[in-house]
C-alpha positions in Angstrom: 25.8 1.9 -2.7 24.9 -0.7 0.2 21.1 -0.9 1.0 19.3 -2.6 4.0 15.5 -2.6 4.2 13.8 -4.0 6.8 10.0 -5.0 7.6 8.9 -4.4 10.8 5.7 -5.2 9.7 5.4 -8.7 9.4 2.0 -10.4 8.7 1.7 -7.6 6.2 1.2 -8.3 2.7 0.4 -5.2 1.0 4.3 -4.4 3.0 5.7 -7.2 1.7 5.0 -7.1 -1.7 5.7 -3.1 -1.8 9.2 -3.5 -0.4 10.1 -6.5 -2.3 9.0 -4.4 -5.6 11.1 -1.3 -4.3 14.5 -3.9 -3.2 13.9 -5.2 -7.4 14.3 -1.8 -8.4 17.0 -0.8 -6.6 18.9 -4.1 -6.9 19.2 -2.7 -10.5 22.4 -0.9 -9.7 23.0 -1.1 -6.2 23.9 -3.9 -3.7 20.8 -4.2 -2.1 19.7 -6.5 1.5 16.2 -7.4 2.5 16.1 -7.7 6.4 14.3 -9.8 8.3 14.0 -12.3 11.4 11.5 -15.2 11.0 9.7 -15.7 8.6 11.5 -14.8 4.8 9.3 -12.7 2.1 7.9 -15.3 -0.7 10.4 -13.5 -3.3 9.0 -15.8 -6.2 5.7 -14.5 -5.1 6.5 -11.4 -6.9 9.6 -11.7 -8.9 10.6 -13.1 -12.2 13.6 -15.4 -11.7 16.0 -13.1 -13.0 15.6 -10.5 -10.6 15.9 -13.2 -7.6 19.7 -13.3 -7.9 20.0 -9.8 -7.5 19.0 -9.5 -4.0 20.2 -11.0 -0.5 18.5 -12.6 2.2 20.0 -11.0 5.4 18.8 -13.1 8.4 18.7 -11.5 12.0 17.9 -12.4 15.7 15.2 -10.8 17.0 15.2 -6.8 18.8 15.4 -6.7 22.2 12.8 -6.5 24.4 12.1 -3.3 25.7 12.7 -4.5 29.8 13.6 -1.2 31.8 15.5 -2.3 35.0 13.2 -0.1 37.8 17.5 1.4 38.9 18.5 2.2 35.6 15.1 3.0 33.4 17.4 4.1 30.4 19.6 0.9 30.7 16.1 -0.7 28.6 16.2 1.5 25.7 20.0 1.9 25.3 19.4 -2.1 24.3 17.6 -1.4 21.5 19.2 1.5 20.4 22.6 -0.3 20.5 20.4 -3.3 18.2 19.4 -0.7 15.6 22.9 1.0 15.3 24.4 -2.7 14.9 22.1 -3.5 12.6 21.9 -0.7 9.8 25.3 1.2 10.5 27.1 -1.2 7.3 24.6 0.3 4.8 24.5 3.4 2.9 21.4 3.8 2.9 18.7 2.0 5.3 15.2 2.2 4.6 12.7 1.2 7.6 9.2 -0.2 7.0 7.5 0.1 10.4 4.2 1.4 12.1 5.6 1.5 15.3 8.5 3.9 16.9 11.4 2.8 14.6 14.9 1.3 15.3 17.9 3.4 15.6 19.4 4.1 12.3 23.0 4.5 12.3 23.7 4.2 8.2 24.4 7.9 6.4 21.1 7.7 5.1 17.6 6.6 6.3 14.0 6.3 5.0 11.2 5.0 7.3 8.0 4.2 5.5 4.8 4.0 7.6 1.9 2.6 6.8 -0.7 4.0 9.7 1.4 5.1 13.0 0.5 3.1 16.1 -0.3 5.2 19.4 2.5 5.1 21.8 3.1 4.4 25.4 3.7 7.5 27.4 7.0 7.2 29.3 9.3 9.7 30.4 12.1 8.5 28.1 9.5 9.4 24.6 12.8 12.0 23.7 14.7 8.8 23.3 12.5 7.3 20.5 12.5 11.6 19.1 16.3 10.4 18.4 15.7 7.5 16.8 13.2 9.9 14.6 15.6 12.3 13.3 18.1 9.2 12.6 15.6 8.8 9.5 15.9 11.9 7.1 13.2 11.3 4.6 9.6 10.1 6.2 7.3 8.8 4.0 3.5 7.7 4.7 0.8 5.0 2.9 -1.8 8.4 2.5 -3.3 11.5 3.6 -5.2 10.1 6.2 -1.9 8.3 7.8 -0.2 11.7 7.5 -2.5 13.5 9.4 -2.0 10.7 12.4 1.3 10.4 12.2 1.5 14.3 12.9 -1.1 13.9 16.0 0.0 10.9 17.6 4.1 11.2 16.3 4.3 14.8 16.1 6.4 13.7 12.7 6.4 15.6 9.7 5.8 13.2 6.5 5.3 12.8 2.5 2.7 10.7 1.0 3.5 7.5 -0.9 0.3 6.0 -2.6 0.3 2.1 -1.2 0.6 -0.4 -3.9 -0.9 -3.8 -4.3 -0.2 -6.5 -5.8 -3.2 -8.9 -7.9 -3.8 -11.9 -6.4 -6.4 -13.1 -8.9 -8.1 -11.8 -12.2 -11.4 -10.8 -12.8 -14.1 -13.1 -13.8 -17.3 -13.5 -15.6 -19.8 -11.4 -13.8 -22.5 -12.8 -12.1 -25.5 -11.6 -9.9 -23.3 -12.5 -6.7 -23.0 -10.0 -3.5 -19.9 -10.1 -1.5 -19.8 -9.0 2.4 -16.7 -9.1 3.8 -16.7 -10.1 7.5 -20.7 -10.1 8.1 -22.2 -8.3 11.4 -22.2 -10.7 14.0 -23.4 -8.5 16.7 -25.1 -4.7 14.8 -28.3 -5.9 14.5 -29.2 -2.9 12.1 -26.7 -4.3 9.4 -27.8 -7.6 10.2 -31.1 -7.1 9.2 -30.1 -4.9 6.4 -28.7 -7.9 4.7 -32.0 -9.6 5.0 -33.8 -8.0 3.3 -31.2 -7.6 0.6 -31.5 -11.2 0.5 -35.6 -11.2 0.6 -35.9 -8.5 -2.0 -32.8 -9.5 -4.4 -34.2 -13.2 -5.3 -32.2 -13.7 -8.0 -29.0 -12.4 -6.4 -27.1 -14.2 -4.4 -25.5 -12.5 -0.8 -22.6 -14.6 0.7 -20.6 -13.7 3.2 -16.6 -14.6 4.0 -13.5 -13.4 5.4 -11.2 -11.5 2.5 -8.0 -14.0 2.6 -6.7 -14.2 -0.6 -4.9 -16.9 -0.3 -8.3 -19.3 -0.4 -9.0 -20.6 -3.6 -12.7 -20.6 -2.9 -13.0 -17.3 -1.8 -11.0 -15.6 -4.9 -13.3 -17.4 -7.5 -16.4 -15.8 -5.6 -14.5 -12.7 -5.6 -13.6 -13.1 -9.6 -16.9 -13.6 -9.8 -18.9 -11.1 -7.6 -20.1 -8.0 -9.0 -20.8 -5.9 -5.7 -18.3 -5.7 -2.8 -19.5 -4.5 0.9 -17.3 -4.2 3.7 -18.6 -3.8 7.5 -16.0 -1.7 9.1 -15.7 -2.0 12.8 -14.4 0.0 15.4 -15.5 3.3 13.6 -16.0 4.9 16.9 -12.6 4.7 18.0 -9.8 7.2 17.7 -8.5 7.0 15.2 -10.5 4.1 13.8 -8.6 0.9 13.0 -9.2 0.5 9.4 -8.8 -2.4 6.7 -6.0 -2.1 4.8 -6.1 -0.6 1.4 -4.7 -3.3 -0.4 -8.3 -5.7 0.1 -10.3 -2.7 -1.2 -7.6 -2.6 -4.1 -7.4 -6.6 -4.8 -11.6 -6.5 -5.0 -11.5 -3.3 -7.1 -9.1 -4.9 -9.7 -11.8 -7.8 -10.0 -14.3 -5.5 -10.9 -16.2 -5.4 -7.6 -18.1 -2.4 -7.1 -17.3 -1.3 -3.6 -19.6 0.2 -1.2 -17.3 0.9 2.2 -17.8 3.4 4.7 -16.8 6.9 4.6 -13.9 6.5 7.1 -10.1 6.0 7.2 -8.3 6.3 3.5 -10.8 4.6 1.1 -12.0 8.6 0.5 -8.7 9.0 -1.3 -9.0 5.8 -3.2 -12.8 5.9 -4.3 -14.8 8.8 -6.0 -18.2 8.3 -4.8 -20.8 7.7 -7.0 -18.1 7.0 -9.9 -16.1 4.1 -8.7 -18.2 3.2 -5.6 -20.2 4.3 -3.2 -20.2 5.5 0.6 -22.8 4.5 3.5 -22.9 5.4 7.1 -26.6 4.1 8.0 -28.3 0.7 6.7 -31.2 2.7 4.7 -28.2 3.8 2.7 -26.2 0.6 2.3 -29.2 -1.2 0.9 -30.1 2.1 -1.4 -27.2 2.0 -2.9 -27.2 -2.1 -3.5 -31.0 -2.0 -5.2 -29.2 1.0 -7.3 -26.7 -1.0 -8.6 -28.6 -4.1 -9.0 -31.7 -2.9 -11.1 -29.4 -0.7 -13.1 -26.5 -2.8 -15.0 -25.5 -0.5 -17.0 -24.0 2.0 -14.4 -23.4 -1.2 -12.6 -21.1 -2.3 -15.6 -19.5 1.4 -15.9 -18.3 2.0 -11.9 -17.2 -1.5 -12.3 -15.0 -0.5 -15.2 -14.0 2.8 -13.2 -13.2 0.6 -9.8 -10.8 -1.2 -12.4 -8.7 2.1 -13.8 -8.8 3.4 -10.4 -7.2 0.3 -8.9 -4.7 0.5 -12.0 -3.1 4.0 -10.3 -1.9 1.5 -7.8 0.5 -0.3 -9.1 4.2 -1.1 -8.2 5.4 1.0 -11.2 3.9 4.5 -10.0 4.9 2.6 -5.8 8.0 2.5 -7.0 8.7 5.6 -9.2 7.2 8.1 -6.7 9.6 6.3 -3.8 12.8 6.5 -6.1 11.6 10.1 -6.3 11.7 11.2 -3.0 14.7 9.4 -3.1 16.6 11.8 -5.9 15.2 14.8 -4.0 16.4 14.0 -0.4 19.7 12.3 -1.5 20.4 12.5 -4.8 20.4 9.1 -5.8 19.6 8.6 -9.6 18.1 5.2 -10.3 18.3 3.6 -14.1 14.8 3.4 -15.4 14.4 1.3 -18.7 13.3 3.2 -21.3 9.6 2.3 -22.9 10.2 1.1 -26.5 7.4 2.3 -28.0 8.2 5.8 -26.2 11.9 5.8 -27.4 10.5 5.3 -31.1 8.3 7.9 -30.9 11.3 10.6 -29.5 13.2 9.2 -32.6 10.2 10.0 -35.4 10.0 13.1 -33.8 13.4 14.0 -33.5 13.8 12.9 -37.4 11.0 15.3 -38.3 12.3 18.1 -36.7 16.0 17.3 -38.6 14.3 17.2 -41.8 12.1 20.4 -41.6 14.9 22.3 -40.5 17.3 21.2 -43.1 14.5 22.0 -45.6 13.8 25.3 -44.0 17.8 25.6 -44.3 17.8 24.7 -47.7 15.2 27.0 -49.3 17.2 29.4 -47.6 20.1 29.3 -49.5 17.9 28.8 -52.8 
């Protein structure tokens, strides 16, 4: 089977890693191409050398701009549709990662994977975009929160596939360090709350920074940090602009206890009071921060719970779930390598059952 995988969300590392993991699994029994224009996914960042030769890279031109002619408004839409049809018609299965209205899929089977839906621009030709959605038989989203807004904004039904993430650094020896991501510049109350933390916790180091994991200094700080605080902007917008959960999973994997706003898909990741805390006001933020800094036993327990929770979003779980949907929707079966320990246990159980039945037969004959 010839499979094409296309990423419209260029620059989103969580999408790129998920795409590569899925491509690697599908390439074991199929011909797989990753379609891209411009930046090529860094396959060697995610895959072992043995898997790289099974995946092809197909470079294509940028899709045409949607510029409509006042005399023939449908012409611009038709150009975009034709581009998608030409791109996809050679595949038996086309998989598209897209947060905006997807290109038209001419492949026999189509899968649309959405991280979070973007708003549509009002247009009298919106019905043409609905035809694009209909060309994908399977629609998958990264959270129940995204599924809700996909239905509201796009009127599209979908199934949930938990996101995956690729660990960028390993946990280090934890120190009395609080890392505040994207520190507030205009919110005076939050700014004062951080000042109170610094004054009332003189033996703790409180630092601000951006979550750019390519920065080795940042990775070192997060590996050593015990507490992670996220200031979420645009909470009042509808829907709120939410930082990708891959950032949150990175810090939980590192053993940081997260203190974040209770918005978006975060409640699907964090279990309040077990693997992190949700706060709505600066006073709540201070309360939870003091609880963690004063009770080292609870802090360590919650850090381990955060790490266990992050493991639930590994690449194996993600790939297995997507493959399950492919089998249910299209009947596409994939070979899953057997776990040697599981095989050995099955052999032991079968042998034990065989000997037990043989003994019963022997005693019956006697």
